[in-house]
C-alpha positions, -999 to +999 in steps of 0.1 A: +155-648-731+130-668-711+110-658-681+128-647-649+135-678-627+112-686-598+123-672-565+110-673-530+083-650-518+110-624-509+143-617-526+173-605-506+200-609-531+199-578-554+162-574-554+141-542-549+136-548-512+103-567-504+075-549-522+082-549-559+062-573-581+063-585-616+036-598-639+038-615-674+008-613-698+005-631-731-018-655-751-016-690-737-040-720-735-041-718-697-039-690-672-031-683-635-067-673-633-090-704-633-111-708-665-093-681-686-076-688-719-060-666-745-045-633-734-042-634-696-016-635-668+007-665-671+031-655-643+033-630-614+048-625-580+028-647-556+024-619-530+011-594-555-025-583-545-052-596-569-067-561-575-033-546-583-026-574-607-059-569-624-051-532-628-016-539-642-030-564-667-048-536-684-016-515-688-004-514-724-017-520-759+006-537-783-006-527-818+026-529-839+037-561-858+073-562-846+096-545-822+096-534-786+076-508-767+089-495-733+068-474-710+065-459-675+031-451-660+016-448-625-013-464-608-029-457-574-035-487-551-043-487-514-034-451-510+001-454-526+014-446-560+028-475-580+052-471-608+046-496-636+076-503-659+066-523-690+083-539-719+061-553-747+072-572-778+061-595-805+062-632-795+056-651-827+023-669-829+001-683-801-015-717-798-043-707-823-016-696-848-025-659-844+000-631-838+011-630-802+028-606-780+042-606-745+039-578-719+062-579-689+054-555-661+073-545-630+053-527-603+073-506-578+057-487-549+066-450-545+081-458-511+108-481-528+119-455-554+147-437-534+181-450-545+169-464-579+181-452-612+156-433-633+129-453-650+144-450-685+177-465-673+160-495-657+139-502-687+170-501-710+193-520-687+174-547-668+182-581-682+152-599-668+126-590-695+107-621-707+106-623-745+089-657-748+068-678-725+070-716-721+058-741-696+027-739-673+015-706-658+031-702-624+040-679-596+074-662-598+096-642-575+103-605-573+123-587-600+160-592-592+188-567-596+169-535-603+185-517-573+219-525-588+214-506-620+232-473-623+228-447-650+249-453-681+239-420-695+253-387-680+254-350-686+263-332-708+236-348-729+257-364-756+228-383-773+209-350-778+240-334-791+247-363-815+212-364-829+200-328-827+232-308-826+229-294-791+231-309-756+209-281-743+180-295-763+176-322-736+157-294-717+130-296-744+115-325-724+104-313-690+075-319-666+049-310-692+034-329-722+056-335-751+052-353-785+081-369-803+080-381-839+097-415-841+093-450-853+087-480-831+123-492-839+137-461-822+127-473-788+162-478-774+174-444-787+144-428-771+152-444-738+187-428-739+172-394-748+146-397-721+172-407-695+194-376-703+163-354-699+154-371-667+189-365-653+182-328-654+162-333-622+186-324-594+164-344-571+164-379-586+129-386-572+115-360-595+125-381-625+099-406-614+071-380-618+075-382-656+055-409-674+064-418-709+061-444-737+084-451-767+054-457-789+019-444-789-007-453-815-032-427-803-052-452-783-069-442-750-040-456-731-017-430-746-034-404-724-016-416-693+018-405-706+035-371-703+060-379-730+050-400-760+065-409-793+045-417-825+051-421-861+026-395-873+037-359-877+020-328-889+053-312-899+052-288-870+087-273-867+082-269-829+080-307-825+109-330-817+113-352-848+137-381-843+131-394-878+142-361-894+167-354-866+152-320-861+140-302-830+131-266-820+157-243-805+169-251-770+150-231-743+168-203-725+166-219-691+189-231-663+180-267-672+193-261-707+226-248-693+229-278-670+222-301-700+251-285-718+276-284-690+266-311-665+278-288-638+256-280-608+258-248-589+268-250-552+232-242-543+219-270-564+246-295-554+243-288-517+205-282-518+210-247-502+180-225-496+186-188-504+163-159-501+150-143-532+168-111-542+149-079-542+134-069-575+153-044-595+142-008-592+134+017-619+130+054-613+106+079-627+107+116-623+073+131-613+065+167-603+049+175-570+034+210-565+036+224-530+022+256-515+046+282-503+083+279-506+092+245-521+117+223-503+140+197-519+135+161-508+153+131-521+127+104-514+144+074-529+179+071-543+192+036-542+204+013-569+228-016-574+247+004-599+253+034-575+288+035-560+294+037-523+303+074-526+270+082-544+251+063-517+268+084-490+260+116-509+224+105-512+222+098-475+235+133-468+210+150-491+182+132-474+187+155-444+168+189-441+188+215-462+205+244-445+189+278-446+213+292-472+207+261-493+170+267-491+173+303-502+195+293-532+170+266-541+141+291-540+159+316-562+171+290-587+140+270-590+107+289-589+090+261-606+079+228-588+109+206-583+112+169-595+109+141-570+123+106-576+096+080-572+107+044-572+088+020-594+094-016-582+093-043-609+075-065-584+047-040-578+019-048-603-003-020-589+022+007-598+029-009-632-008-010-639-011+027-630+017+034-655+000+013-682+025-015-680+010-051-676+028-081-661+029-099-694+044-069-713+073-065-689+093-087-712+082-102-745+082-140-744+097-160-773+076-185-792+094-214-775+088-198-740+051-192-748+046-229-758+065-241-728+044-219-705+012-231-721+022-267-717+031-261-681-004-248-675-018-280-690+003-301-667-011-281-638-046-286-651-051-250-659-066-258-693-085-225-697-053-205-688-032-225-713-056-218-742-060-181-732-023-177-729-018-190-765-048-172-780-036-139-766+000-144-777+014-126-808+022-161-823-013-175-823-024-163-858+007-175-876+011-209-858-023-227-858-007-261-855+005-252-820-030-246-809-039-281-821-010-295-801-021-277-770-057-291-774-042-326-779-022-322-747-054-312-729-073-342-743-044-365-733-045-350-698-083-356-696-076-393-706-050-395-679-073-381-652-101-405-662-077-434-663-068-427-627-105-425-618-112-458-637-085-476-617-096-461-584-133-470-590-122-506-599-112-510-563-149-509-553-146-482-526-120-500-506-096-471-509-114-439-499-083-417-504-079-429-540-116-426-547-116-390-533-088-381-556-106-398-585-136-376-579-114-345-580-098-358-612-132-363-628-140-326-621-107-316-637-114-339-667-148-322-671-132-288-674-107-302-700-136-317-721-154-283-720-125-267-739-137-260-775-118-279-801-109-310-781-105-340-804-125-373-800-148-353-778-178-376-783-158-408-772-143-390-743-176-375-732-191-410-733-163-424-711-166-395-687-203-401-682-198-438-677-172-431-650-192-403-634-221-428-630-198-449-608-192-422-582-206-433-549-213-469-560 
């Protein structure tokens, strides 16, 4: 398939409104940029800003001999998030008789996302990807037909069931870092799996918060992706392995249930807001010594399991006892009488007083512990993620999980620095983006201070280089 035909500056016939751009990058004797040869931009939408085009050019490293790589990443430009959908593939040999590849990028602003299919579906279905380049470098129109694409995949997650034996395992991919073992040739299968996992987002816009690539060689660019596939594997049973068709058990979550049934609750379907139910109540009998004649008080007697008659009786007993009742109570119970004291599950102070910590209220499974640690990484709570794992009962017997968590932290540091690099490349023209970049640099610093981070020396060097650009 050749390059997308040339259109006008705006497309109104099945295009993505007026602000989506496309850019094609390959090795060619001439370029759209005067004086450049070799790998450079040979085509792009004419209205695409130069600085955005320069940032998109740097997206993607093709370091396999054959096959396709699909990815979704984000960039910040002029105070807006841009979603970059990329297809890369081998393109024979170039004019110097060296191996060539072609990278075709689509840049969509966040404001144009509503109404679109999820990014995995667009990557898989769009028929405008350029697989070869011919002719002179030139300006082209906007990407046509993207807003017409509708999801071919649906829930229940049949691809996950077919490959891994359970639709519920689609919930193994969430809004946290994930590593999948797969070959470069699995890219189309991965897009189907990714799409089913993205469909678990009840709000379709949330699916666009997930960045991913169907192949990662471990280069620096891989740090920008939340989900990434690679051929290497350390044999960790808690890793999704498409090559071996193995995956950890499905999590015990609402997302897993939705992946299995494809049925939304009324609250989810109608986006209803409901108040959180009161925490369940436990009771403990304690003894209260009183001077003089003891009186019986029922201080707290309510539970979901108590019948209406019991509640009525409890209400009656709350009243001051009659004199005859008091006398009988004194004769029958000379010792201090028990009082019911409610211990709320949502009251950590009382739990602490009883020697019960928040974390010990219910023992977490291995899968839940890993998921919680990864969620903390995704929220930039790197110290908390490591502490959670180190203090878990699974840490000693699962050292490979600790390595994975550290890899996720390192990847997150790469992503934070990548954002800063793109923001600083704008030369201070976007103060909002630069402010966020400075915050990201501080977060990256905390990530790199975690003991055991891989490639620390190289990452430290990049951090120092970027840190020197602040304020310039």
